[in-house]
N, C-alpha and C positions, 0 to 999 in steps of 0.2 A: 570205502574207496577213496583213494585221495583227491582234492581237487583237482582240475586241469588248468586253472589261472588263478593268481592270489593277487590281491590288492592290498598293497600294506598304508594304512592310514595314519602313516608317517613321513619322515624325512630322514638325512641325514643318515649318521652310522647304523642304525638300527635296520633302515630299511635294506642298506646295502646288505646287513647281515643276512637278512632271512630272505632276499632274492637269491643271494651264494648257494642256501639250501634248497631251496624252489629247484634252481638252474641243477643241484646233483639229482634231485629225483625227476628231472622232464616235467616240472611244472611251470609253467608260464607266468610270469610276472607283471603288474603295473604300478607304477609308481602315481603319486598326487602331488602337484607340486603348488603352491600359491604363489600369484603375480607374482611377488618380488622372490620367489626362490627358484625361476624356471630354469637356473643357469648352474643350479647344482649338482653336484656330484652325484646325487641318487637320482634324480630326475632325467642325468644322462646315462643312467645304466639298466632301467629295465627295460623289458620286451615292447612297452608302450607307456606313454606317459597321459595324464589328464590334470588340468588346469580345475583348480579347485577356488572359490572366492576364500576359505580359510580351513586352517588345520583344525578350527575348534567346533567346526559345524556337522554333523550328524549326516543333515540331509545329506551333504554337498559329497560325502566319502561313500552313499547309498547312490547318488547320481553317476559318479565317475566309474563304480563297480558295473552299474548298469549299461554306461557308455562303454563299455570297453570290454564286455562280456566275459567281467570277472565272475565265476561261481562260489568264493570266498571271500574273506576279509581277514586281512591276523592287523592287530592293532599297534605291534610295535610296544615300544615303553613310553610314557609322557605322554601329553597332548589329551586324549582321549582314551588312553590305553586301560583305563578302568571304569569307563563310562558305561553304565548303565543304558543309557538312552540309547549312547549308538550300538551298543547288543543287540537292544530290543529292534533298534532299527533297520540293521543288516538281517536279524530272524525273519520279522515283518516282510522284507522283500523276497523272503525265501533264500537268501546267501546262505553258507555256512561262516558262522562264525569262530573264528581260530582261536576261541578263549574261552573263561567261564562264563556259564549260563548267566544271563541280566539278572535271575533272582538272587544267585549267589555274590555277584558285584555288588547289588543294592545292600544286602547283608552285612557282607565283609569291607567294602567301599569307603562305607560310612563308617569312620573311625568310632565315632561314640557307641551304634550300636555293635561293631563288632567288638568292642568291649562289654557291655550286657550279655553279649552270646558266650564270649569267653568264659566269663564267671559262670554261665549258665553250666557250661560244659567242665569246669573243673580247672581252668587255666588261669594261672595268678595271671594278675592285670596291674599296671602302673596306677596309682588312686589318681581318680582325674573327676574333676566337680567345677563347681565355683570358686573363685580365687580364694575367698574367705574358706572352704572347705580345704579347699587343697593346700593352702598355707605357702610360704614362700621358700627357697627359690621354686617358680614354675615355670612351664611349658605351653605357652600360645601355639597352637598346632590347627594349621588348616583340617577338616573334617572329609574333604576329599581330596586326592591327590597326593603327591609327596614330591620329593626330592627337594626339599628344604627350604621350599617355598610356603609364604603362608607361616613361618615360624617365628619366636620372640622368646628369647630368654628374660625373666624378670625376675629382680633381685629386688626394686624396691616398690614399693604400692604407687610410690607417684611417677613412677613408668607406665605404669598397667594401662592405664587409657588407650597412651600415644601407641602401645604394643599391641594391642587388641585391634583398634583403627588401623595399622601399617601392615598387619598379618590378615585382616579382610580383606584389604586392597589386592596383595598379595595373589591371596586363593581365588577372587572373582576374575583377576587378572590370566591368571595361569590357567584356572580348572573351571572358570564360568560359575563358579560355584563359593561364594564368601562366607560358610558358615566355618567358625574356629570352635574350639574348646580350649579348655585348663587340666593341665595334667602336671605332678609333680616331677620337680626337675632333680634327676641325679646328676652328681659334679661332675663325679669318676668312673663310670661304670664301662666295659663293654660293649659292643654294640655285635651282636653277633645274629644271624639271621638261619632257618633252617630251607633248603630248597626242597620243594615239595612237587610232586608229579598224584594227580589223583585222576581216576577213570570214571567214563559215566555209568560204570555197573557198583561203585559206592567203593572201589580199591583206592587205598592211597598211602604214597609211600613216600618217605625222606631219602634224599639224596647225600642227605651231609649237612654240615655245619659250611658256616662262610664266617670270618672275620672282618667287620668292617669299621674298627673303631678310627681309622684316622679320617678325620672331617674337619671340612670348613663352613661356614654357612650352613651347618647341620646337610651339607651336603659331603658323599663318600669322597676320595681320591683314590684311596688305594685297600685293594679287597683280597682275600687268601681262605685257600683252604686246602686241610684242614684248619682252623683257628690252633693258635698257636700255645699249649701249656693249659688247652681248654682242660675239665677234669672229665675223666669218661661218665661219671656218674649225670653231672649236668648237661654232659651231651645227649645222652639218653632221655633226659628228663625234657629238654628241648625236641627232639624229635616225638616225643610221644604229645605232647602238648599241642607242636605245629600238626601233625596228623589227626588229633580229636578235634581243633579247631575246625579243620579244612572238610572233617566229615559234617560238623555241626551244620555248615551251613550252605551242605551240598554241591560243595566246590570240583571244578573239573580241569582240568588244564595243568598247565605251570604257572608256579606262585610261589611267593616267599613269605614265609613267617618271620617277623622279625621281634628280636629281644633283647631287653636291658641284661647284663650280666653284672652284678654288681656282690663279690666274694660269691656266699655258696646261696645269694638270691638271684632268680631269674626271674624276671617280667616279661607277659607278652605285651606287646606296642599294637602290631597291624599286621595284618595281611594284603600284600601288595599282590593285587590280580591281574597279574602281568608276568613276563620273562623281565630280569632285570638285567642292568646296566651290567654289572658284576658276574652273570652266567657263566662266561668262559671260563671261570677257574673251577667251575664245578665239572663242565663239560672235560675239562683237562685230566682231572683226578677220577671221574668214575670212565670216561671213552666213549659217552652220549651224545648225540647231537640234539639238543632241547628244543629249537626250533624244529625240528625233524618230528620230535616226539608231540608238541604242540600239534604240528598237523595230523598225525596220526589218530591221536586221541578225540581228535576233534571229527574225523572221519569214523571213530567207533570202533578202533582198536583197543585193545587191554592195555594196561599200563606194562610197563617192561621190569619183568624181575631182575634186580642189580646183579650183577655177575661178581661176587666178592665185593670186601671194601674198599674204599677208595686206596688208589694209587698215588705214591710221590705226594709233594705240595706245590701248588699253582699260585702266584701271586702276580695280581693286576695293577697295573698303574696308568690311571687316565690323562692323556696329554690333551692340556685344555688353551685356549688364546685367552690368558689372563694373566695378569700380574703376579708374578713369583712371591711377592712378599705381600701384598695386599689382597690379592685374589680377585682383584677388579675387573670386569672382561673388558679385553682388546680389540679393536677390528683394524683390517688391513689385506692387501693380498699377499697370498702365500705365493711366492717370489721362488724358492726353492724348499722343497721337502727332501728330506733323506729319511727312511724307516729301515728300522734294523731287521737284519734275517738273524734267523738262527731261534727267533720266538715267534710265538702268534702275535698277527697286525690285524685289527680290525678297524680301518681308518675309513673316514666320513668326507674326506678331501683330497686334492690332489693338488700340484703343483698348478698357480695359474687362478685357484678359486679363490674369492672375495671372501672373508670372515666379516658378518655385520654384528651387530648388535640384536636383533628382533629375537634371533634362536638360541639354542644352546650352544655354547663353545667349545664345547668337544671335537677334537679333530681327529682323535685317534685311542685304541687302547692295546697296552702291551701286554704280551702273557707271556710269563716265564714258568716252566714244569722242569721239573728236575725229582731226584730221587729222594731228597732232604728238604728241608725249609733253607738250609745254608747253601744250598747247591741249586736252586730255584733264586734265592736272593743274588746270588752269583752271575747267574746268567743276566736278570732283570738290570742291573747294575751296568754288564758290558753291553746290552741292546741301549739303553738309554745314553750312555757313553756315543752308542754309533746313532744317535737321533741328532739331526739338525732340522732347524728351521728358519726360515729366513723371512722376514717381510710382513712378520707379524708377532706381538709380543708372546710368548707362550711361559707357562709353570715348567717349563724344563729342568731349569736350574732348581726349582724346589723340589722337583721328585728326585733328581740327584743326589741332593742335600738329604733328605728323606731316607732315601735307602742305605746312606751311608751311617746315619744317625747309632750310633749304638745303643740308646733307648729302645728304637725302632727294632733292630738288628736282635736285640734280648727276647724280642717276642713281648714288649712289657706297656705295647701302647692300649688308653685308653680313649675316652673322649674329649677328653681334656690336654692330649696329647700337643696339640697346636697350640691351645694356649701358654702350656706351662715349657713349649719347647718352640719358641716363636720362628715363624718361616726363616730360613737363611741364617738364622744366628748360631753363634759360635759352638763348636760342639763339646762337651766335656771330653777330657783324655780318656776318661772310664767310665764305666758305672760306678754310682755311689754304693754302699754297703748297704744291704739289705734294711736295716732300721731308717736309712733315712731318704728311701726312693718314693715314698708317699708322705705327703704334709700330714702333719697330727698338731695338735694341742693338749695338754693335759686337761684332763677332765671337759673336754670340748669337743665340738664334732670339727672336723677338720675345716680349714679356712676352704673358700671359692678356690676352682684354680685362677692363678695370675702370672703373668710374664713376670720374669726376673726383671731386678730393677734396669733401668737402661740410663746407663750415663750420658747417652749423647742426645736426651729427650730434648734438649732445647735446641738441638742444631737442625732438628726435623719437623719442629712443632709446626712450621709453615710450609707443610708437605705440600697444602692442597692453592700452594698459588705463592707468588714474586711480589714484595712488597705490599702494597695493601691491596690487591687483587686476589680473590679466590678465584682459582679455573676450576673447570672438570677434570678431575681424575681420571675420565674414561670418557669415550663415545655413549651417549644414550639419548634419551628426552628427558624434559623438564617434566616430573610429574607434580609440583608443587613450588611455590614460592612460599617462604614463612616472614618475608622481613622487606620491609619500605624504606626509602629514601626517608633519614632522619632516626632511623631507630636504633637504639642502643642495644649493644649485643655481649654476651657472657662468652669467655671461654666453652667452645665446644657448643654452642648454643647451635640448632642445624638453621642454616641460612636458605638451602635450596634441597630439594628429594629429587633423585636423577633414577630413573629406570630404566635396567637393561635385562633382555634374558628373562624378563618376568620377574627382575628382581628390584627391591628399592634399595636406593642407594644415599643414605643423607650425606650432605656436604654441610660440614659445620666452621664456627670462625674460630680462627684459631690463637686469637687474643681477643681480649676488652676491646671493643671499638665504637664508632657511629657506622652507621650504613650510608654511604655518599652517594651508591649509585646501584641501583640492579640492572642486570644488561641482558637480561634474561624474564621470558613470561612462561606460565604453565603451558604445555604442548609445545614447546620451541625443540627441534633437535641440536644437539650440541657434539662438537669435537672435542676429542680428548685435550686439553688447554686453553680451551677457550673461555676467556672472561665471563664470571658468572655475577659476580657481587663484587664492587668496589668498598672496601670500609678505609676508615680514615681515625687518626686518633681524638 
């Protein structure tokens, strides 16, 4: 039997998404809100709202559920969505946990343990181990959580210690667990994932694949289903591997198995034990409501039998409050918000809402569905042209640029897309001939991804400040100050590290200089453009 009242242990767009399905099914809803988030849209939209001390405290969510009379808890995505501790706390309280059992979360949520289980189940994995075992280039990753937090690419051994330290800090801040590990870094793979539904009776099915290759800071910005041009044999292998892993850990509910595809090779990355930000593209091509099926599976119902193959093509673009070139988070009050008609829009804000730097900067998701990929892409382009946001800087210009880019339109994106095609850069008039579309070297491995030469580099080398003043490129909190008055610094040497949205952002010296004065200290909050460090020749 479906629950009577669901508490969503999350905020923003995903909380509102769960509320909509609950309302359609006649289920009551409860929001939770941290003290600084009480005026947010999700807190205004539920049947009732309970204030909690922190989104990262399992005990607070259980307390709120009991206080509100909720009989079930949905974790959303992010925060504690993959926390076995939260699942256990909910289960101990006698409430229904709308997610995989805590045992499966412990097995699949720890990426190191997940790799060991995958190998035992015959699923190919990306090699991992100590830096010496993995070799360069390598990727430092958080063992818990995802969303690009706690991740660093290392191509030079001299950068390894700093990368490990930064990844640990980010992972601890975002997930409450600073454990990290190293795995081999592939320079130009596709990022393809499989949407799973698994029931309590041992049944598990794939609902198809999604391509999520266009990423910034290891975070997805645009996703589509089905993946363009994916070989049917590889798609079948991915489905089989995803189902095999889900069964190996006793998975129940909706989940996503992520893979890297490089040519004919595919390797398992991780299982995200939650609903994904990009789940609407799968809903569009299957006609299923994945949140509804999370609720039904948690109530003991069997997994649905797919009614034929996916229909059409769907593409999702994420509208963020961030700079369209640098992707640094932005803050401000939304003075005007015009969202498109004719496509699905999952929004987490309204006109008049304040966008801060403590939480994820996602404002809305635009999802276009068409009979073909070209049709879906045309609808998404029109929807982005119809969208307008005033009062806070957004990535809208970037999204419009991306969907118009000939390389993306050709379905040729890899995870290196935004390195080799810098955001808002001039587009080629046409795609190059096939032999020149991927870099190569005679008798050597291809070079790592790099941006094309920038003839105007000197003009924007000092973009972090004017004159000798280095300023904050975004609002945030000073995490660390790396220099003191009198220090000599080299170009691109870190001066200050800022934190915003649980992500670290080093601010570096634009030229060789001496530090005349440091204007901030660790723990200070800063506004965009606020002086950080004064430099002199």
